[in-house]
C-alpha positions in Angstrom: 26.3 -78.4 -39.8 26.3 -75.5 -37.6 27.3 -76.6 -34.0 24.0 -75.3 -32.5 22.0 -77.5 -35.1 20.8 -80.7 -33.6 20.1 -83.8 -35.3 16.4 -83.1 -34.6 16.4 -80.1 -36.7 17.5 -82.3 -39.8 15.0 -83.1 -42.5 13.7 -86.7 -42.0 15.2 -89.3 -44.3 13.1 -92.2 -45.3 14.1 -95.3 -47.5 11.4 -96.7 -49.4 12.0 -100.1 -50.9 10.4 -103.7 -51.6 12.3 -106.7 -50.7 11.8 -110.3 -52.0 10.2 -110.8 -55.4 7.1 -108.8 -55.3 7.6 -106.2 -58.2 4.1 -104.4 -57.8 5.6 -101.0 -56.9 2.8 -98.5 -57.9 2.0 -98.0 -54.0 5.7 -97.6 -53.0 6.0 -94.8 -55.5 2.8 -93.1 -54.5 3.8 -93.3 -50.7 7.3 -92.0 -51.8 5.8 -89.0 -53.5 3.6 -88.1 -50.5 6.6 -88.1 -48.2 8.6 -86.3 -50.8 6.0 -83.6 -51.3 5.5 -83.3 -47.4 9.2 -82.1 -47.1 10.8 -85.4 -46.4 14.0 -86.6 -48.2 13.2 -89.7 -49.7 15.6 -92.5 -51.1 13.6 -94.7 -53.3 14.7 -98.1 -54.8 13.7 -100.5 -57.4 11.7 -103.5 -56.4 13.5 -106.9 -55.5 16.0 -105.9 -53.2 17.7 -108.3 -50.8 17.8 -107.8 -47.2 21.5 -107.2 -46.9 21.4 -104.6 -49.7 18.6 -102.7 -47.7 20.5 -102.7 -44.6 23.5 -101.6 -46.4 21.5 -98.6 -47.8 20.1 -98.0 -44.3 23.5 -97.2 -43.1 25.0 -95.5 -46.1 21.8 -93.3 -46.5 21.8 -92.6 -42.6 17.9 -92.9 -42.7 15.7 -92.4 -39.9 12.8 -94.5 -41.3 12.7 -97.6 -43.4 9.4 -98.0 -45.2 8.8 -101.5 -46.9 6.0 -102.1 -49.2 4.3 -105.5 -49.8 1.6 -106.7 -51.9 2.4 -110.4 -52.0 3.5 -112.5 -49.1 7.0 -110.7 -49.0 6.1 -109.2 -45.7 7.3 -112.4 -44.2 10.8 -111.4 -44.8 10.5 -108.8 -42.6 11.5 -110.3 -39.4 14.7 -111.6 -41.1 15.2 -107.8 -42.1 14.5 -106.6 -38.5 17.2 -109.1 -37.1 19.7 -108.0 -39.7 19.0 -104.2 -39.0 19.7 -105.2 -35.3 22.7 -107.2 -36.1 24.2 -104.1 -37.8 23.2 -101.8 -34.9 20.4 -100.2 -36.7 17.6 -100.9 -34.1 17.3 -97.0 -33.8 15.8 -96.9 -37.3 12.0 -97.1 -37.2 10.4 -99.8 -39.7 7.0 -99.3 -41.3 5.4 -101.8 -43.6 2.6 -100.8 -46.0 0.4 -102.8 -48.3 -1.5 -106.0 -48.2 -0.6 -107.5 -44.8 -3.1 -110.1 -43.4 -4.3 -109.4 -39.9 -2.9 -112.6 -38.9 0.5 -111.7 -40.1 0.4 -108.1 -38.6 1.3 -109.4 -35.0 4.6 -111.5 -36.4 5.8 -108.1 -38.0 5.1 -105.9 -34.8 6.7 -108.7 -32.5 9.7 -108.7 -34.9 10.3 -104.8 -34.2 8.0 -103.2 -36.7 6.9 -99.8 -35.5 3.5 -99.9 -37.7 1.8 -101.6 -40.4 -0.1 -99.3 -43.0 -3.0 -101.2 -44.3 -4.6 -100.4 -47.9 -6.8 -97.8 -47.4 -4.4 -95.8 -45.1 -4.7 -91.9 -45.7 -1.9 -89.7 -47.0 -2.2 -87.7 -43.8 -1.9 -90.5 -41.5 1.2 -92.0 -43.3 3.0 -88.5 -43.6 2.0 -87.7 -39.9 3.1 -91.1 -38.3 6.3 -91.5 -40.5 7.2 -88.0 -39.4 6.8 -89.0 -35.8 8.9 -92.0 -36.2 11.6 -90.0 -37.8 11.7 -87.8 -34.8 11.6 -90.7 -32.4 14.6 -92.4 -34.4 16.6 -89.4 -34.3 16.3 -89.3 -30.4 17.4 -92.7 -30.0 21.0 -93.5 -29.5 22.5 -95.4 -32.4 24.7 -98.5 -31.7 26.3 -98.9 -34.9 29.3 -101.2 -35.4 31.7 -101.0 -38.3 33.6 -104.2 -39.5 
């Protein structure tokens, strides 16, 4: 990287994943394509990821945004994911959740630190714009990463 280049000039990096037992990944594949086609670097995982694996990928891939898709009740695992990210020092990474999240559960996710919940029907333009903005915010936030 050239000395004058700043972290803000780097292309946003987004990890798109699914945690838990929900294997319905069509929506996450579509969102990953939207982000990739908009110029973002997308790291896509297969469904059924464990929380510790997602935290490790967040570190290894140096992502700005973690996008988690849920079409079942796996979104209720998100507070545990948020705690694991904070424990690992990745509270600067912005986390978004997309899919089917009942309104009553949205507050639980936001209270745990999720930046945004995208419900079914969210537009491509809305998703791309907000994730781009979250990536910019993440790059400006100080990282507090600890290595064991």
